[in-house]
C-alpha positions as CSV (number, residue, x, y, z in Angstrom):
1,M,-5.6,-19.1,22.8
2,T,-5.9,-15.4,23.6
3,A,-9.1,-13.4,23.8
4,L,-7.9,-11.3,21.0
5,S,-7.7,-14.2,18.6
6,V,-11.1,-15.7,19.3
7,R,-13.2,-12.5,19.2
8,R,-15.1,-12.6,16.0
9,G,-14.6,-9.6,13.8
10,G,-11.2,-8.5,15.3
11,P,-8.2,-7.8,13.2
12,G,-6.9,-11.4,13.6
13,S,-10.2,-13.2,13.4
14,E,-9.6,-14.6,10.0
15,V,-6.3,-16.2,10.8
16,P,-6.7,-20.0,10.4
17,G,-5.0,-22.6,12.6
18,P,-3.3,-21.9,16.0
19,R,-3.4,-18.4,17.1
20,R,-0.2,-18.3,19.2
21,R,3.0,-17.9,17.3
22,L,6.3,-18.6,19.0
23,P,8.8,-15.8,18.8
24,G,11.3,-18.1,17.1
25,V,8.8,-18.8,14.3
26,R,8.1,-15.1,13.8
27,L,11.8,-14.3,13.7
28,L,12.5,-17.1,11.3
29,G,9.6,-16.1,9.0
30,L,10.9,-12.5,9.1
31,V,14.4,-13.6,8.1
32,V,13.0,-15.6,5.2
33,A,10.9,-12.6,4.1
34,L,13.9,-10.3,4.2
35,V,16.0,-12.8,2.2
36,A,13.2,-13.0,-0.4
37,L,13.0,-9.2,-0.5
38,A,16.8,-8.9,-1.0
39,V,16.6,-11.4,-3.9
40,L,13.8,-9.4,-5.5
41,L,15.7,-6.2,-5.2
42,V,18.6,-7.8,-7.1
43,L,16.3,-9.2,-9.7
44,S,14.6,-5.9,-10.1
45,V,17.9,-4.3,-11.1
46,M,18.9,-7.1,-13.4
47,V,15.6,-8.0,-15.2
48,G,14.1,-5.7,-17.8
49,S,12.8,-5.6,-21.3
50,T,16.3,-6.3,-22.5
51,A,18.8,-8.7,-21.0
52,I,22.0,-7.3,-19.4
53,A,24.7,-9.6,-18.2
54,P,25.1,-9.7,-14.4
55,S,28.7,-8.6,-14.7
56,V,27.6,-5.5,-16.6
57,V,25.0,-4.7,-14.0
58,W,27.6,-5.0,-11.2
59,D,30.0,-2.7,-13.0
60,A,27.3,-0.1,-13.6
61,L,26.4,-0.2,-9.9
62,V,30.0,0.2,-8.5
63,R,31.7,2.2,-11.2
64,S,31.0,5.3,-13.2
65,G,30.7,4.9,-16.9
66,S,28.7,5.5,-20.0
67,G,26.8,3.5,-22.6
68,I,23.2,2.2,-23.0
69,D,23.5,-0.6,-20.5
70,W,25.1,1.7,-17.9
71,F,22.3,4.2,-18.4
72,A,19.6,1.5,-18.2
73,V,20.9,0.2,-14.9
74,R,21.9,3.5,-13.2
75,D,19.2,5.9,-14.5
76,Y,16.3,3.6,-15.0
77,R,16.3,0.2,-13.2
78,L,18.0,1.3,-10.0
79,P,15.6,4.3,-9.3
80,R,12.7,2.1,-10.3
81,T,13.7,-0.5,-7.7
82,V,14.1,2.1,-5.0
83,V,10.7,3.5,-5.9
84,G,9.2,0.0,-5.7
85,L,10.8,-0.6,-2.3
86,V,9.5,2.7,-0.8
87,V,6.0,2.5,-2.3
88,G,5.7,-1.2,-1.3
89,V,6.5,-0.4,2.3
90,A,3.9,2.4,2.3
91,L,1.2,0.3,0.7
92,G,1.7,-2.8,2.9
93,L,1.8,-0.8,6.1
94,S,-1.2,1.4,5.1
95,G,-3.2,-1.7,4.4
96,A,-2.4,-3.2,7.8
97,L,-3.3,0.1,9.5
98,I,-6.7,0.5,7.8
99,Q,-7.6,-3.1,8.5
100,A,-6.8,-2.8,12.1
101,L,-8.4,0.6,12.4
102,T,-11.7,-0.4,10.8
103,R,-11.6,-4.0,12.1
104,N,-12.5,-4.9,8.5
105,P,-10.3,-7.6,6.9
106,L,-11.5,-6.5,3.4
107,A,-10.3,-2.9,3.9
108,D,-7.6,-1.6,1.6
109,P,-6.6,1.9,0.6
110,G,-7.7,1.1,-3.0
111,L,-11.0,-0.6,-2.2
112,L,-12.0,2.2,0.3
113,G,-11.3,4.9,-2.2
114,V,-8.2,6.4,-0.5
115,H,-6.1,6.0,-3.6
116,A,-8.9,7.5,-5.7
117,G,-9.1,10.5,-3.5
118,A,-5.3,11.1,-3.6
119,S,-5.1,10.6,-7.4
120,F,-8.1,12.9,-8.0
121,A,-6.5,15.6,-5.9
122,V,-3.2,15.2,-7.8
123,T,-5.1,15.6,-11.1
124,V,-6.7,18.8,-9.8
125,A,-3.2,20.1,-8.8
126,V,-1.8,19.3,-12.2
127,G,-4.7,20.4,-14.3
128,L,-6.1,23.4,-12.5
129,F,-3.0,24.8,-10.7
130,G,-0.3,23.8,-13.1
131,V,1.7,21.9,-10.4
132,R,4.3,19.6,-12.0
133,E,6.7,18.6,-9.2
134,V,6.0,15.9,-6.6
135,H,6.8,18.2,-3.7
136,G,4.0,20.5,-5.0
137,Y,1.2,18.0,-5.5
138,L,2.2,15.9,-2.6
139,W,0.1,18.1,-0.3
140,F,-2.9,17.6,-2.6
141,A,-2.5,13.9,-2.4
142,F,-2.4,14.0,1.4
143,A,-5.6,16.2,1.5
144,G,-7.4,13.9,-1.0
145,A,-6.5,10.8,1.0
146,L,-7.6,12.3,4.3
147,V,-10.9,13.6,3.0
148,V,-11.9,10.3,1.4
149,T,-10.8,8.3,4.5
150,L,-13.0,10.3,6.8
151,M,-15.8,10.2,4.3
152,V,-15.7,6.4,3.9
153,L,-15.5,5.9,7.7
154,A,-18.6,8.0,8.1
155,L,-20.6,6.4,5.3
156,G,-19.6,2.9,6.4
157,S,-20.8,3.3,10.0
158,T,-24.2,2.1,11.2
159,R,-25.9,2.2,14.5
160,Q,-24.3,-1.1,15.4
161,G,-20.8,0.2,14.5
162,S,-18.8,0.1,11.3
163,S,-19.9,-2.6,8.8
164,P,-17.4,-4.3,6.5
165,V,-20.0,-4.5,3.8
166,F,-21.1,-0.9,4.0
167,M,-17.6,0.4,4.3
168,V,-16.4,-1.5,1.1
169,L,-19.5,-0.4,-0.8
170,A,-19.0,3.2,0.3
171,G,-15.3,3.1,-0.7
172,L,-16.2,1.6,-4.1
173,C,-18.8,4.2,-4.7
174,V,-16.6,7.1,-3.7
175,G,-13.7,5.7,-5.7
176,A,-15.9,5.3,-8.8
177,V,-17.2,8.9,-8.6
178,L,-13.7,10.3,-8.1
179,G,-12.2,8.1,-10.7
180,G,-14.8,9.2,-13.3
181,A,-14.2,12.9,-12.3
182,R,-10.5,12.4,-12.6
183,D,-10.8,10.9,-16.1
184,A,-13.2,13.6,-17.2
185,L,-10.8,16.3,-16.0
186,Q,-7.9,14.7,-17.9
187,L,-9.9,14.7,-21.1
188,T,-10.4,18.5,-21.0
189,D,-6.7,19.0,-21.7
190,P,-4.9,15.9,-22.8
191,A,-1.6,17.7,-23.4
192,A,-1.4,19.0,-19.8
193,F,-2.2,15.5,-18.4
194,D,0.2,13.6,-20.7
195,M,2.6,13.2,-17.8
196,L,-0.1,11.4,-15.8
197,R,-1.0,8.7,-18.4
198,T,1.3,6.0,-17.0
199,W,1.1,7.4,-13.5
200,S,-2.8,7.0,-13.4
201,A,-2.4,3.2,-14.1
202,G,-0.1,2.8,-11.2
203,S,3.5,2.4,-12.3
204,T,7.1,2.6,-10.9
205,A,8.6,3.0,-14.4
206,G,10.3,6.3,-15.3
207,R,10.2,7.6,-11.7
208,P,13.5,9.3,-10.9
209,L,14.9,9.2,-7.3
210,E,14.0,12.9,-7.0
211,V,10.3,12.0,-6.5
212,V,11.2,9.9,-3.5
213,W,13.2,12.3,-1.3
214,P,10.4,14.7,-0.6
215,V,8.1,11.9,0.7
216,L,10.6,10.1,2.9
217,P,10.2,12.4,5.9
218,F,6.4,11.9,5.9
219,F,6.9,8.1,5.6
220,A,9.2,8.2,8.6
221,V,6.6,10.1,10.7
222,A,4.0,7.6,9.6
223,L,6.2,4.6,10.7
224,V,6.7,6.2,14.1
225,L,2.9,6.7,14.5
226,A,2.1,3.2,13.4
227,V,4.5,1.8,16.0
228,A,3.0,4.1,18.6
229,V,-0.6,3.0,18.1
230,S,0.0,-0.7,17.5
231,G,-0.6,-1.7,21.1
232,S,-3.7,0.4,21.3
233,L,-5.0,-1.2,18.1
234,N,-4.5,-4.6,19.7
235,A,-6.7,-3.6,22.6
236,M,-9.3,-2.1,20.3
237,A,-9.7,-5.4,18.5
238,L,-11.4,-6.6,21.6
239,G,-14.0,-3.8,21.4
240,D,-14.1,-0.2,22.3
241,E,-15.4,-0.8,25.8
242,T,-12.7,-3.3,26.6
243,A,-10.1,-1.0,25.2
244,V,-11.2,1.9,27.3
245,A,-11.1,-0.3,30.4
246,Q,-7.5,-1.1,29.5
247,G,-6.7,2.6,29.4
248,V,-6.7,3.1,25.6
249,R,-7.6,6.6,24.4
250,L,-9.8,5.8,21.5
251,L,-9.9,9.2,19.8
252,R,-6.2,9.7,20.1
253,T,-5.5,6.3,18.6
254,R,-7.9,6.8,15.7
255,V,-6.6,10.2,14.9
256,L,-2.9,9.0,14.9
257,A,-3.8,5.9,12.8
258,I,-5.7,8.0,10.3
259,L,-2.8,10.5,10.1
260,A,-0.3,7.7,9.5
261,L,-2.6,6.1,6.9
262,T,-3.0,9.4,5.1
263,L,0.7,10.0,4.9
264,L,1.4,6.5,3.7
265,A,-1.4,6.2,1.1
266,G,-1.2,9.8,-0.1
267,G,2.6,9.7,-0.5
268,A,2.6,6.3,-2.3
269,T,-0.1,7.6,-4.7
270,A,1.9,10.8,-5.3
271,I,4.9,8.8,-6.3
272,A,3.6,5.9,-8.3
273,G,-0.1,6.5,-8.8
274,P,-3.0,4.4,-7.5
275,I,-1.8,0.8,-7.0
276,A,-4.6,-1.4,-5.5
277,F,-4.7,-4.7,-3.7
278,V,-1.2,-4.7,-2.2
279,G,-2.6,-3.3,1.0
280,L,-5.3,-5.9,1.0
281,M,-3.2,-9.1,0.4
282,V,-0.1,-8.4,2.4
283,P,-1.7,-8.0,5.9
284,H,-3.6,-11.2,5.4
285,V,-0.4,-13.1,4.6
286,A,1.3,-11.4,7.7
287,R,-1.6,-12.6,9.9
288,W,-1.3,-16.1,8.6
289,I,2.3,-16.1,9.7
290,V,2.4,-14.2,13.0
291,G,-1.2,-14.3,14.3
292,P,-3.2,-11.2,15.4
293,H,-0.4,-9.2,17.0
294,Q,-0.5,-5.8,15.3
295,R,3.2,-4.9,15.8
296,W,4.3,-8.0,14.2
297,I,1.8,-7.6,11.4
298,F,3.1,-4.1,10.7
299,V,6.7,-5.3,10.6
300,Y,5.8,-8.2,8.2
301,S,3.6,-5.9,6.1
302,A,6.5,-3.4,5.7
303,V,8.7,-6.3,4.3
304,L,6.1,-8.3,2.3
305,G,4.6,-5.1,0.7
306,P,7.7,-4.2,-1.3
307,A,8.3,-7.9,-2.0
308,L,4.9,-8.3,-3.6
309,L,5.2,-5.0,-5.5
310,L,8.7,-5.8,-6.9
311,A,7.6,-9.3,-7.9
312,S,4.6,-7.8,-9.7
313,D,6.8,-5.2,-11.4
314,I,9.3,-7.8,-12.6
315,L,6.5,-10.0,-13.9
316,G,5.0,-7.0,-15.8
317,R,8.4,-6.4,-17.5
318,V,8.8,-9.9,-18.9
319,V,5.4,-11.2,-19.9
320,I,5.1,-9.1,-23.0
321,R,8.7,-8.3,-23.8
322,P,9.9,-5.9,-25.1
323,G,6.8,-4.1,-23.9
324,E,5.7,-3.7,-20.3
325,I,2.6,-3.9,-18.1
326,P,2.2,-1.3,-15.4
327,V,2.6,-2.8,-11.9
328,G,-0.9,-1.5,-10.9
329,V,-2.4,-3.7,-13.7
330,V,-0.5,-6.8,-12.5
331,T,-1.5,-6.4,-8.9
332,A,-5.1,-6.0,-10.0
333,F,-5.0,-9.3,-11.9
334,V,-3.5,-11.0,-8.8
335,G,-5.7,-9.1,-6.2
336,A,-9.1,-9.5,-7.8
337,P,-9.2,-13.3,-7.3
338,V,-7.8,-12.9,-3.8
339,L,-10.6,-10.5,-2.9
340,I,-13.2,-12.9,-4.2
341,L,-11.8,-15.7,-2.0
342,L,-11.6,-13.5,1.1
343,A,-15.2,-12.2,0.6
344,R,-16.5,-15.8,0.3
345,R,-14.8,-16.8,3.6
346,R,-17.3,-16.0,6.4
347,K,-14.6,-15.7,9.0
348,A,-12.6,-13.3,6.9
349,S,-15.3,-11.0,5.6
350,G,-18.0,-11.2,8.2
351,L,-20.6,-11.4,5.4
């Protein structure tokens, strides 16, 4: 058993059972996760409020045509699936990053107010500056996510270091204040904010592919940064003193991790609105499978994040047919009980 796995409070401290994972087991689990993601991608294109035969779906994907079914698949379900894939990767990886950075297994961009900061900034961009395109309010989302991340990290710190309890409380307080301010701002001009009604609940529905392309370069940079700091975050799990002794540059690692987190959480919020709990649940599942190795956790989170988001989106389409439930509502229903269970586990929460 490694020192990293036995240290209480480290990123992998809540993983039950044996800490070492054989490379073959990790690879097998990754293959299974990729197969599950592929199946969900297919189901996401096929399943909707109305049933479309698989042969019709296939024809719509490989041939040009017209008609209601062709339009539903090519212009609605396919973009929605791509948005779910991209946003899921960003949410899963941002959750893994923020948990490793804060050494807080209860950390999540939603719980720590990062989504609230980004969504409030987008609301300001739309309402006060008249920005309507994603490439315009994307920068506001990045700024809001960065400011709130730094604020919560500062408020959640004590003389003994960062506290999981104080950090979650600080994030909830900041998120509540910004959420209230966002709602109040939207009430001042309902017509101007009509486009944000579904977005503010967290949804992949009705998002064209055009909203994805401006964000992809920033996500690519964030992925590179996450890989670059993964080894340093492993060392920091042992404590700052031990990490420094191993040659880790703490300030550089924290800055790069916060930058990657900001790009991922801000970009995901700009595309689909604030979707909570994906970043909380996915890294825990990854650690149960691979142990406390951050690079493997990041890889699994990037696969399991979109799998969870797509599964939740599919569920939201079928439970109240022909209506739909926004994916952000579905993940909240699933994530709230998970948060309670994690908070009650002493090893997971540190409470």
